[in-house]
Rosetta silent file (secondary structure, phi, psi, omega in degrees, C-alpha in Angstrom):
SEQUENCE: MQISNKCYYALRALFELSLNASQSQPVKIGLIASKQRIPKRFLEVILSELRQGGFVQSRRGVEGGYILARRPEQITIGEVVRFVDRDLAPVACVSDSGQNSKCEFSCECPFYDFWLKAKQALDSVYDGTTMSDIVERWRSISAKDSFNYEI
SCORE:     score description
SCORE:     0.000 S_00000001
   1 L     0.000  125.807  177.212   -9.308   29.635  -30.510 S_00000001
   2 L  -116.067  132.031  179.310   -8.611   31.074  -27.088 S_00000001
   3 L   -78.536  162.694 -175.863  -10.386   29.870  -24.029 S_00000001
   4 L   -82.013  166.350  177.896  -11.893   32.374  -21.606 S_00000001
   5 H   -65.267  -36.186  179.722  -10.367   33.240  -18.203 S_00000001
   6 H   -62.854  -38.992  177.760  -13.361   31.615  -16.624 S_00000001
   7 H   -65.708  -45.180 -179.335  -12.662   28.354  -18.445 S_00000001
   8 H   -62.877  -38.076  172.601   -9.031   28.502  -17.535 S_00000001
   9 H   -63.812  -41.339 -176.737   -9.973   29.026  -13.867 S_00000001
  10 H   -62.802  -46.722 -179.810  -12.451   26.136  -14.055 S_00000001
  11 H   -62.895  -40.425  177.319   -9.689   23.870  -15.443 S_00000001
  12 H   -64.812  -44.879  174.010   -7.245   25.010  -12.705 S_00000001
  13 H   -57.862  -45.853  179.584   -9.795   24.374  -10.000 S_00000001
  14 H   -62.900  -35.125  177.005  -10.523   20.906  -11.396 S_00000001
  15 H   -63.805  -45.353 -177.518   -6.713   20.280  -11.497 S_00000001
  16 H   -66.440  -37.027  173.821   -6.344   21.148   -7.864 S_00000001
  17 H   -67.054  -30.825  179.287   -9.235   18.849   -6.907 S_00000001
  18 H   -71.188  -33.085  174.644   -7.709   16.119   -9.115 S_00000001
  19 H   -60.111  -25.600 -175.711   -4.436   16.481   -7.199 S_00000001
  20 L  -108.617   10.960 -170.520   -6.388   15.669   -4.017 S_00000001
  21 H   -67.896  -32.587 -176.371   -8.788   13.157   -5.524 S_00000001
  22 H   -72.502  -15.172 -178.454   -7.119   10.131   -3.928 S_00000001
  23 H   -89.084  -10.508  178.507   -7.540   11.481   -0.392 S_00000001
  24 L    52.210   22.019  172.877  -11.394   11.630   -0.731 S_00000001
  25 L  -107.740  139.424  177.687  -11.417   14.699    1.505 S_00000001
  26 L   -58.723  143.602  179.301  -13.149   17.889    0.516 S_00000001
  27 E  -103.039  131.277  176.344  -10.823   20.755   -0.431 S_00000001
  28 L   -71.682  142.245 -176.375  -11.752   24.138    0.930 S_00000001
  29 H   -55.759  -38.240 -178.291  -12.422   26.895   -1.568 S_00000001
  30 H   -64.286  -34.665 -179.130   -9.873   29.172    0.067 S_00000001
  31 H   -67.403  -48.731  177.313   -7.129   26.600   -0.476 S_00000001
  32 H   -56.065  -45.657  178.615   -8.106   26.189   -4.168 S_00000001
  33 H   -56.343  -50.627 -174.497   -8.176   29.925   -4.567 S_00000001
  34 H   -70.860  -45.006 -179.026   -4.788   30.453   -3.049 S_00000001
  35 H   -70.063  -31.267 -177.473   -2.978   27.562   -4.662 S_00000001
  36 H  -104.895    3.338  177.521   -4.284   28.219   -8.097 S_00000001
  37 L    55.221   53.510  177.645   -4.359   32.042   -7.795 S_00000001
  38 L  -114.231  127.706  177.954   -8.027   32.371   -8.591 S_00000001
  39 L   -53.852  127.311 -174.585  -10.065   35.263   -7.158 S_00000001
  40 H   -57.693  -41.697 -175.675  -12.217   33.604   -4.412 S_00000001
  41 H   -67.505  -37.847  177.052  -15.471   35.337   -5.401 S_00000001
  42 H   -71.830  -38.690  179.147  -15.042   34.267   -9.032 S_00000001
  43 H   -58.573  -40.716 -179.622  -14.090   30.778   -7.895 S_00000001
  44 H   -58.974  -46.511  176.347  -17.320   30.472   -5.941 S_00000001
  45 H   -59.817  -52.498 -177.283  -19.347   31.153   -9.138 S_00000001
  46 H   -56.597  -48.073 -177.565  -17.271   28.783  -11.176 S_00000001
  47 H   -70.285  -25.516  173.344  -17.458   25.908   -8.709 S_00000001
  48 H   -65.040  -51.267  179.307  -21.255   26.450   -8.401 S_00000001
  49 H   -63.990  -39.365  178.603  -21.545   26.039  -12.187 S_00000001
  50 H   -69.194  -26.140  177.331  -19.227   22.998  -12.219 S_00000001
  51 H   -71.565  -41.780 -176.432  -21.375   21.448   -9.470 S_00000001
  52 H   -71.414  -26.895  176.301  -24.508   21.993  -11.633 S_00000001
  53 L   -83.377   -4.064  176.556  -22.558   20.448  -14.626 S_00000001
  54 L    87.536   11.960  175.112  -21.790   17.244  -12.677 S_00000001
  55 L   -86.825  -36.272 -179.422  -18.000   17.892  -12.345 S_00000001
  56 E  -130.963  165.679  175.440  -17.740   18.523   -8.630 S_00000001
  57 E  -123.795  144.611  175.260  -19.732   17.884   -5.414 S_00000001
  58 E  -111.147  146.710  174.127  -19.856   20.282   -2.449 S_00000001
  59 E  -119.794  140.257  179.512  -19.918   19.263    1.162 S_00000001
  60 L   -98.635  166.520  175.927  -21.126   21.604    3.862 S_00000001
  61 L   100.012 -179.719 -176.580  -19.889   22.085    7.418 S_00000001
  62 L   -57.012  -42.675  179.452  -16.589   22.560    9.134 S_00000001
  63 L   -92.656   15.505  179.566  -15.064   19.666    7.189 S_00000001
  64 L   -73.263  177.548  176.972  -16.790   20.842    4.013 S_00000001
  65 E   154.202 -150.745 -175.421  -15.407   21.885    0.681 S_00000001
  66 E  -119.510  142.879  169.159  -15.297   20.505   -2.870 S_00000001
  67 E  -136.567  162.280  179.691  -14.490   17.098   -4.329 S_00000001
  68 E   -69.718  145.837  175.255  -14.627   15.758   -7.860 S_00000001
  69 L   -81.571  -20.732  177.677  -17.936   14.165   -8.824 S_00000001
  70 L  -133.000  167.124  172.879  -16.018   11.690  -11.048 S_00000001
  71 L   -66.702  152.388 -177.523  -12.467   10.320  -11.103 S_00000001
  72 H   -58.521  -34.650  179.237   -9.936   12.531  -12.742 S_00000001
  73 H   -72.116   -5.799  175.502   -9.415    9.946  -15.605 S_00000001
  74 H  -101.527    1.129 -179.872  -13.168   10.355  -16.459 S_00000001
  75 L  -116.140  118.278 -178.748  -13.047   14.107  -17.009 S_00000001
  76 E   -96.220  146.521  172.034  -11.705   15.390  -20.307 S_00000001
  77 H   -55.352  -40.208 -177.875  -10.495   18.830  -21.067 S_00000001
  78 H   -61.452  -44.512 -178.305  -12.785   19.011  -24.047 S_00000001
  79 H   -63.275  -39.820 -178.446  -15.957   18.389  -21.951 S_00000001
  80 H   -65.531  -49.243 -179.068  -14.953   21.128  -19.466 S_00000001
  81 H   -63.355  -37.209  177.104  -14.144   23.656  -22.201 S_00000001
  82 H   -65.368  -45.121 -177.471  -17.450   22.875  -23.992 S_00000001
  83 H   -58.730  -48.091 -174.159  -19.376   23.163  -20.727 S_00000001
  84 H   -84.096  -41.420 -179.860  -17.894   26.500  -19.769 S_00000001
  85 H  -102.346   -5.208  175.643  -17.161   28.152  -23.229 S_00000001
  86 L    79.439  -29.639 -170.987  -19.710   26.216  -25.284 S_00000001
  87 L  -152.949  155.456 -179.715  -17.498   25.516  -28.315 S_00000001
  88 L  -116.602    1.677 -174.889  -14.008   24.551  -29.415 S_00000001
  89 L   -72.746  142.645 -179.854  -14.221   25.769  -33.034 S_00000001
  90 L   -74.345  -25.616  179.560  -11.679   28.320  -34.365 S_00000001
  91 L  -140.553  157.130 -175.166  -14.396   29.861  -36.524 S_00000001
  92 H   -65.885  -30.162 -175.636  -18.227   29.831  -36.486 S_00000001
  93 H   -67.449  -20.821  177.828  -18.840   27.948  -39.728 S_00000001
  94 H  -107.853    5.019  179.922  -17.242   24.755  -38.274 S_00000001
  95 L   -73.552  166.206  178.631  -18.700   25.069  -34.787 S_00000001
  96 L   -58.283  -31.907  177.479  -21.256   22.671  -33.433 S_00000001
  97 L  -102.956   23.637 -177.673  -23.811   25.351  -34.018 S_00000001
  98 H   -61.483  -25.730  177.903  -22.327   26.498  -37.369 S_00000001
  99 H   -60.305  -23.429  178.417  -25.502   25.919  -39.309 S_00000001
 100 H   -82.952  -16.115 -175.098  -26.805   29.064  -37.704 S_00000001
 101 L   -80.793  150.034 -177.368  -23.866   31.213  -38.684 S_00000001
 102 L  -102.992  116.193  178.488  -24.070   33.349  -41.767 S_00000001
 103 L  -108.753  133.385 -179.208  -21.121   32.931  -43.994 S_00000001
 104 L   -67.627  -19.807 -179.941  -20.839   35.083  -47.071 S_00000001
 105 L   -93.205  -11.584  177.105  -19.345   32.104  -48.979 S_00000001
 106 L    50.025   58.011  177.690  -22.135   29.602  -47.995 S_00000001
 107 L    68.006    5.802  175.377  -19.687   26.678  -47.555 S_00000001
 108 L  -100.295   29.026 -177.552  -17.886   27.547  -50.702 S_00000001
 109 L   -79.960  140.533 -179.889  -15.019   28.992  -48.707 S_00000001
 110 L   -73.062  -14.025 -178.092  -11.558   28.057  -49.757 S_00000001
 111 L   -97.009   -9.425 -170.866  -10.547   27.841  -46.019 S_00000001
 112 H   -54.063  -46.285 -178.462  -13.504   25.660  -44.885 S_00000001
 113 H   -61.564  -42.165  179.542  -11.625   22.366  -45.103 S_00000001
 114 H   -62.657  -43.112  173.018   -8.690   23.918  -43.269 S_00000001
 115 H   -61.570  -37.862  176.756  -10.863   25.255  -40.455 S_00000001
 116 H   -66.675  -44.763  176.264  -12.607   21.938  -40.216 S_00000001
 117 H   -62.543  -39.395  175.767   -9.300   20.117  -39.884 S_00000001
 118 H   -59.225  -45.236  175.503   -8.174   22.585  -37.227 S_00000001
 119 H   -58.711  -47.276  177.426  -11.366   21.940  -35.278 S_00000001
 120 H   -61.131  -38.994  174.098  -10.943   18.226  -35.544 S_00000001
 121 H   -61.550  -45.433  179.495   -7.306   18.484  -34.243 S_00000001
 122 H   -58.510  -50.815 -177.814   -8.459   20.599  -31.307 S_00000001
 123 H   -55.596  -43.305 -176.511  -11.261   18.120  -30.574 S_00000001
 124 H   -68.133  -43.240  178.866   -8.870   15.222  -30.683 S_00000001
 125 H   -67.483  -47.810 -175.427   -6.290   16.853  -28.344 S_00000001
 126 H   -67.780  -44.217 -179.475   -8.865   18.232  -25.880 S_00000001
 127 H   -73.814  -20.836 -177.762  -11.019   15.051  -25.854 S_00000001
 128 L   -92.645    6.442 -178.838   -8.020   12.812  -25.670 S_00000001
 129 L  -121.878  124.800  179.841   -6.655   14.518  -22.547 S_00000001
 130 E  -102.398  165.283  172.419   -8.025   13.881  -19.068 S_00000001
 131 H   -60.704  -35.504  178.846   -7.485   15.723  -15.767 S_00000001
 132 H   -61.489  -38.460  179.495   -5.574   12.659  -14.738 S_00000001
 133 H   -63.623  -39.297 -178.601   -3.180   13.104  -17.672 S_00000001
 134 H   -64.422  -46.475 -176.467   -2.569   16.697  -16.631 S_00000001
 135 H   -64.185  -50.998  177.779   -1.940   15.727  -13.054 S_00000001
 136 H   -52.733  -45.204  179.937    0.440   12.866  -14.077 S_00000001
 137 H   -63.081  -46.553 -179.971    2.425   15.215  -16.365 S_00000001
 138 H   -60.275  -42.968  179.330    2.627   17.806  -13.578 S_00000001
 139 H   -64.546  -38.007  178.271    3.834   15.355  -11.032 S_00000001
 140 H   -61.123  -44.160  179.870    6.440   14.061  -13.440 S_00000001
 141 H   -66.929  -42.629 -176.907    7.700   17.592  -14.130 S_00000001
 142 H   -68.150  -33.577  178.377    7.634   18.537  -10.439 S_00000001
 143 H   -64.665  -34.490  178.491    9.585   15.357   -9.462 S_00000001
 144 H   -68.874  -32.842 -179.849   12.408   16.286  -11.814 S_00000001
 145 H   -81.930  -14.156 -177.433   12.501   19.819  -10.267 S_00000001
 146 L   -80.202  146.818 -178.304   12.620   18.665   -6.693 S_00000001
 147 L   -86.947  152.759  178.543   15.958   18.591   -4.785 S_00000001
 148 L  -117.808  120.870 -176.216   17.179   15.330   -3.197 S_00000001
 149 L  -101.168   18.107  178.995   18.950   16.070    0.154 S_00000001
 150 L   -66.327  144.073  177.068   20.217   12.429    0.798 S_00000001
 151 L  -124.979    0.000    0.000   23.656   12.040    2.090 S_00000001
């Protein structure tokens, strides 16, 4: 299963907002776009949808921008992917809406159990990972790569 570019951009926008969550200051859309290399026009659409989904809040005015609607540890990767891309399943027959899919094997497929296990593994990883986890990991990696100029 491959997530869409839109979903990847949504995750990166939420990541940037998560990096700044402790400051409680709105982050301007231009800053998010430049730091995360997301086309600004596309980001506007994505942030609007994320606002409707309850992931972000927008503030108007000179000091306006976007902030997370919830703390980073309360936002899982799985819920974002499901919100943007609708499903995490590798094939239609094990998707949440799989009852509507037409399979020529009618659940007598030799691969059904395999696909179901793959979906459950994806669900476990995606739902067990929060934006806070991603930020902490990134900060840990970035700290190792930074130079120390002490004499």
